[in-house]
C-alpha positions, 0 to 999 in steps of 0.5 A: 804778912809778905808786906810786913816782911818786906817792910822789915827786910828793907829798913834792916838792909838800909840801916845799921844794926844799931839803928835798926835796933832803935827802930825796933825799940821805938816800936816796942814803946809804942806798944807799951804805951798802946795800954792806953787804947783801953781795949777792954772798953772796945770789947765791951762796946763791940758786944753791944754793937753786935746787938745793934747798940752803937751808943757805947762806942760813941761814949768811948769816943766822947768821954773816955778817950779825952781823959786818956789824951790828958793823962798822955799829955802829962806823961809826955811833960814828964818825959820831957822834963825829966827823962834823958834816957831814950827821950826822943824815942819816947816822945815820938811813941807818945805822939803816935799813941795819942792818936792811935787810940781813936783807931776803933775802925776794927772794932766797928768793922768786926762788930758789923761783920765787914771783915772784907772792908777791914781787910782792905784797910789794913792792906792800904795802911801797910802798903803806905808804910812800905812806900815810905820805907821805899822812898827812904831807900831811894833818897837814902834818908838818915835815920832821924828823918825817917823817924820824923816822916814815920811820925807824920805817916802814922798820925795821918793813918790813925786819923784817917781810920778814926774818921772812916770808923765814925761814918759807920757808927749809927747815932743812937739815944744817949746812954743812961747814968745806970747804963754808963756806970755799969759799962764803965765798971766792966770795961775799966776792969777788963782794960786793967787786965788787957793793958797788964797783958800788953805790958807784959807781952813787950817787956822782954824787948823793952828791957832788951832794947834799953840794955842793947838795942843791936840785941834787940834788932837780932831778937826782932829778926828771930821772932819776926815770922812768928811774931807775924803769924801771931798777929794775924791769928785774929784775921784767920779766926775772927770771922768763924768765931763771930759767927759762932758767938752770934748764934749763942755762946753755948754753941761757940764753946761746944763748936771750939771743943769740937774742933780744938784738934784742928786749931792745934793742927793749924798751929802745928802746921805753922810750927813746921813752916816757920821753923823750917823757913826761918833759917832760909828766910833769914839767910836770903833776906837778912844776911847781917842777922845770921845770929838769928836763924837759931832762935827763930826755930826756938821762938816758933814752938809758941805757934803750936798752941796760939790758934786754939788759945785764942779761940778759947780766950775769945769764947770767954771774952764774948760770954759771961766768963770774961773774969776767967779769962781775966784770972788766966791772963793775970796769972801768966802775965804775972809770971812773965813780968816776974821772970823776964827782967831776970832772964833777960838781964843774964841771957839777953835775947835768949832770956827773952826767948825763954820768957815768951816760951814759959809764959805761953806754955802756962797760959795754954795750960790754964786756958785748957783747964778752965775751958774744959770746965766750962764745957763740962758744965754745958754738957751737963745742962744740955743733958738734963 
């Protein structure tokens, strides 16, 4: 978290607000195109890897990702010949994503419970990007030069992670046609749902960036600490949740039900830390972005339920209730996709903040309703 904060602080200080807004727009476009990672395939392959079968992740590498690369290539050609608005940013984003989709290191190491090694790799990557930022400031590189160096570093980073991930994979016998068909059916459906959620998670920033990169820069600073916490929720909870899931999905549900007040308490603690520290963080480290102080405290509200929501969603994804999780994500994300263009168009960064808070509130309510329903069913079965 500290490295990410330093990286953003250095970039926001070195570049103008408009240039930093363009950088944030690039990150946003990468986020939108990251739907090509087909996370549903990763989740299902990880479940098989936990049970000792690595053949599914090899199938993803050999048969699924080449098709995705062809689709990204077609999109890239279409952008090159027919798109004029932010063409450079879009093409750079596509180039980065074309290698990012091969990065399955997190999938492989989490399935094999190699959490410490994964954290070292994550730390190494963040240090490398921070090093590029420091060199950019020291040499006083122009924004466009920095952009192409960033592209080269991203591509080298993801290629290295893909090679390391494959070294951890055990070569097994090929899958049967029936196994492949069943795997594709479940993984593709889940990927579409997750991809829809990914698009929804970036839509307010995408629209805001196209309307005003400078406003996106201010919003990004205001959302910075909250997003850093949200992005690291997985790192905080994954070891515990995976240990519970390996002992049975029923135990995982009951453990989360038992500790849900603790998860909410952690979220509440982070809310006070971010809301209270956001003002001083922006005042000290981002003096050009004083406008972001108030929005930082408002956006921190979403941290209160984030830990318990992630735990509930993880339990459903790692059991036989994937469809329930998909239903929750579709409803909350459809709402966000519908309201974001309207709110952002009329209220810019405040509209973006409102769309996030509204959709997260709906998401919490739906997950809590279905989770309680599942737990009640489990308790009835145990009593009988």
